[in-house]
C-alpha positions in Angstrom: -0.1 0.0 0.1 3.0 2.4 0.7 3.8 2.2 -3.0 0.4 3.9 -3.6 0.8 6.5 -1.0 4.2 7.5 -0.5 3.6 9.3 2.7 4.3 8.2 6.4 2.1 10.7 7.8 -0.7 9.3 5.7 -0.1 5.9 6.9 0.0 6.8 10.6 -3.4 8.7 10.3 -5.3 5.8 8.3 -3.7 3.2 10.8 -5.7 4.9 13.6 -8.7 5.0 11.3 -8.1 1.3 10.2 -7.9 0.4 14.0 -10.9 2.3 15.2 -13.1 3.1 12.1 -13.0 0.2 9.9 -14.4 -3.4 10.0 -11.5 -5.3 9.4 -10.0 -5.7 13.0 -13.5 -7.0 14.1 -13.1 -10.1 11.7 -9.4 -10.8 12.1 -10.2 -13.0 15.2 -13.4 -14.6 13.9 -14.1 -17.5 11.8 -15.7 -15.5 9.0 -13.5 -15.8 5.7 -13.3 -12.0 5.0 -9.9 -11.3 6.8 -8.3 -14.0 4.7 -10.0 -12.9 1.6 -8.6 -9.4 2.4 -5.2 -10.8 2.5 -5.5 -12.9 -0.7 -6.9 -9.7 -2.5 -4.0 -7.7 -1.3 -1.3 -10.1 -2.4 -3.0 -10.5 -5.9 -3.3 -6.6 -6.3 0.3 -6.3 -5.3 1.4 -9.1 -8.0 -0.6 -7.2 -10.7 0.5 -3.7 -10.2 3.7 -4.1 -8.2 5.1 -7.5 -9.3 7.2 -9.5 -7.1 11.0 -9.9 -8.2 10.5 -13.5 -9.2 7.9 -14.2 -12.3 6.9 -17.7 -10.9 6.0 -16.0 -7.3 3.5 -13.6 -9.1 2.0 -16.4 -11.2 1.7 -18.6 -8.0 0.1 -15.7 -6.0 -2.5 -14.7 -8.8 -3.4 -18.5 -9.3 -3.6 -19.3 -5.7 -5.4 -16.0 -4.7 -7.9 -15.9 -7.5 -8.4 -19.7 -7.5 -9.1 -19.9 -3.8 -11.3 -16.9 -3.2 -14.5 -18.6 -4.2 -13.7 -21.5 -2.0 -14.1 -19.3 1.0 -17.4 -18.2 -0.1 -19.3 -18.1 -3.5 -19.9 -14.2 -3.2 -16.1 -13.8 -4.0 -16.6 -15.2 -7.3 -17.2 -11.5 -8.4 -14.0 -10.5 -6.6 -12.0 -13.2 -8.4 -13.4 -12.4 -11.7 -12.6 -8.9 -11.4 -9.0 -9.6 -10.3 -8.5 -12.0 -13.3 -9.8 -9.2 -15.7 -7.3 -6.7 -14.3 -4.5 -9.3 -14.6 -5.4 -9.8 -18.3 -5.5 -6.2 -19.0 -2.4 -5.3 -17.1 -0.4 -8.2 -19.0 -1.8 -7.4 -22.4 -1.6 -3.6 -22.5 1.5 -2.9 -20.3 3.6 -5.8 -20.7 2.7 -7.6 -23.8 3.1 -10.9 -22.5 0.7 -13.8 -23.3 2.5 -16.8 -21.6 1.5 -15.9 -18.0 -2.0 -15.3 -19.2 -2.3 -18.7 -20.7 -0.6 -20.3 -17.6 -2.9 -18.6 -15.3 -6.0 -19.2 -17.2 -5.4 -23.0 -17.6 -4.7 -23.4 -14.1 -7.7 -21.5 -12.9 -9.9 -23.4 -15.4 -8.9 -26.7 -14.0 -9.1 -25.4 -10.4 -12.8 -24.4 -11.2 -13.8 -27.9 -12.2 -13.9 -29.4 -8.6 -15.5 -26.1 -7.5 -18.5 -26.4 -9.7 -18.7 -30.2 -9.1 -19.2 -29.5 -5.5 -22.4 -27.7 -6.0 -23.5 -30.3 -8.7 -23.0 -33.2 -6.1 -25.0 -31.5 -3.6 -27.9 -29.6 -5.6 -27.9 -31.4 -9.1 -26.7 -28.0 -10.4 -23.2 -26.7 -11.0 -24.2 -23.2 -10.4 -23.2 -21.9 -6.9 -26.5 -20.3 -6.1 -28.0 -23.5 -6.5 -27.2 -23.8 -2.8 -29.3 -21.0 -1.8 -32.1 -22.2 -3.9 -31.9 -25.6 -2.2 -32.6 -23.8 1.1 -35.4 -21.8 -0.5 -33.7 -18.5 -0.3 -33.2 -16.1 -3.2 -29.4 -15.6 -4.1 -29.8 -11.9 -5.0 -32.7 -9.9 -3.4 -33.4 -7.8 -6.4 -36.9 -6.9 -4.9 -35.0 -4.5 -2.5 -34.4 -2.1 -5.6 -34.5 0.8 -5.7 -35.2 1.7 -2.1 -33.1 -1.1 -0.6 -30.2 0.0 -2.5 -30.0 3.5 -1.5 -31.6 2.7 2.1 -28.5 0.1 2.6 -26.2 2.7 1.2 -27.0 5.4 3.8 -28.6 3.7 6.6 -27.2 5.4 9.8 -26.7 2.3 11.8 -25.2 -0.2 8.8 -25.1 2.0 6.0 -21.9 1.8 4.0 -20.9 5.4 3.7 -22.2 6.7 7.2 -20.6 3.8 9.4 -17.5 3.3 7.4 -15.8 6.4 6.3 -13.6 4.2 4.2 -16.3 4.0 1.2 -16.8 7.7 1.4 -12.9 8.2 0.9 -13.0 5.6 -1.7 -15.7 6.9 -3.7 -13.9 10.5 -3.6 -10.7 8.7 -4.8 -12.6 7.0 -7.7 -13.1 10.6 -8.9 -9.6 11.7 -8.4 -8.1 8.6 -9.9 -10.1 8.9 -13.1 -8.4 12.5 -13.5 -4.9 11.4 -12.6 -4.8 7.9 -14.1 -7.9 6.8 -16.0 -6.5 3.5 -17.2 -5.5 2.0 -13.6 -8.9 3.5 -12.3 -10.9 1.5 -14.9 -8.8 -1.7 -13.6 -9.5 -1.1 -10.2 -13.2 -0.4 -10.8 -13.4 -3.7 -12.9 -12.3 -5.4 -9.4 -14.1 -3.0 -6.9 -17.6 -2.1 -8.3 -19.3 -5.4 -8.9 -18.5 -6.7 -5.5 -19.3 -3.2 -4.1 -22.6 -3.2 -5.8 -23.5 -6.7 -4.5 -23.0 -5.3 -1.2 -25.4 -2.5 -1.7 -28.0 -5.0 -3.0 -27.9 -6.8 0.3 -27.2 -10.4 -0.6 -28.7 -12.8 1.8 -26.2 -13.6 4.7 -26.2 -14.5 8.2 -24.0 -13.7 11.1 -23.7 -11.7 14.3 -21.9 -8.7 12.9 -23.7 -6.1 11.1 -24.1 -5.7 7.3 -22.5 -4.5 5.2 -19.2 -4.2 7.4 -18.1 -7.8 6.8 -18.6 -7.2 3.0 -16.3 -4.4 3.0 -13.3 -6.5 4.6 -12.6 -8.4 1.4 -12.3 -5.4 -0.7 -10.5 -3.2 2.0 -7.2 -3.0 0.1 -8.9 -1.3 -2.8 -10.7 1.3 -0.7 -7.1 2.1 0.8 -6.0 2.4 -2.7 -8.7 4.8 -3.8 -8.4 6.7 -0.5 -4.8 7.3 -1.0 -5.2 8.5 -4.6 -7.6 11.1 -3.0 -5.0 11.9 -0.4 -2.1 12.3 -2.7 -3.8 14.4 -5.1 -4.8 16.9 -2.4 -1.1 16.8 -1.1 0.1 17.5 -4.7 -2.1 20.5 -5.0 -1.0 21.8 -1.5 2.6 21.6 -3.0 1.8 23.5 -5.9 0.1 26.2 -3.9 3.3 26.5 -1.7 5.5 26.8 -4.7 3.2 29.6 -6.1 
C-alpha cells in the first residue's frame, strides 16, 4: 500500500482509522472468511500492479489468490473475476506478455472444475447459487431495488457510507483517480464495483456482525488505494500552492 501512498503521515493517520473506524479488525479473530479474503486480494493486487521480483512467485500468487477466493465463499466469485480481468488487461496492455495469461487461465480453469462439481454433487446444479435455491432463499434479493439499494447505502446504523468512512474516501478517490490515471482507475473499478454493488444489494447472509461491514473487509485494500489517490492528489495540490 505504501507504493501507492508515499507518505508516512498518511499511513499513521489511516492506521488509526483502520483500528477504530473500519470493519477489518473485528473479523481478524473470527471464523468469517473476510479477513483471509482481504489478504488474498492484497497479495493479488500487489502481484498485478507491483510484481514480485520472481515471475513464478507472481504467477503462483495470482493463481492461488484468484483460485482460492471462491472456496472461501461463493460471493467472492465476483472478486476473483474482477482480479482476473485486471490481470489480463495489465499483462496485455503494459507488458505485452501472453504466456503468463495462458498459464494462469489454464490453472484457474482446472481449479474451477472441482468447485462447480461440489455444487453439482449437492444440488444437482453446477451453479453456486443452487445452494441457496436448495434452502428456499433467493441468492440476489433484487426486490429491494430501488429503495433497498439507497437505504442500505445511507442507513445510519449499517449504511456503507455513514458507518464506514472508508467507502466515502474511496468514492472520492475514484473521481480523483480517473483524473490522474484513468486506465488504472478502470482496472480497479473492474475489481471493486461489482462486489461493492453486490454489497449494496444486500445479498442474503447471516452472522452476528452488522451488514455490510463484513462485506467491505474483502475489498479493503482497494478502498485504501482509492483513498490514497484522493489524499496524494490533495497533497500535490497543496505543494503547487506552496510553490506559487
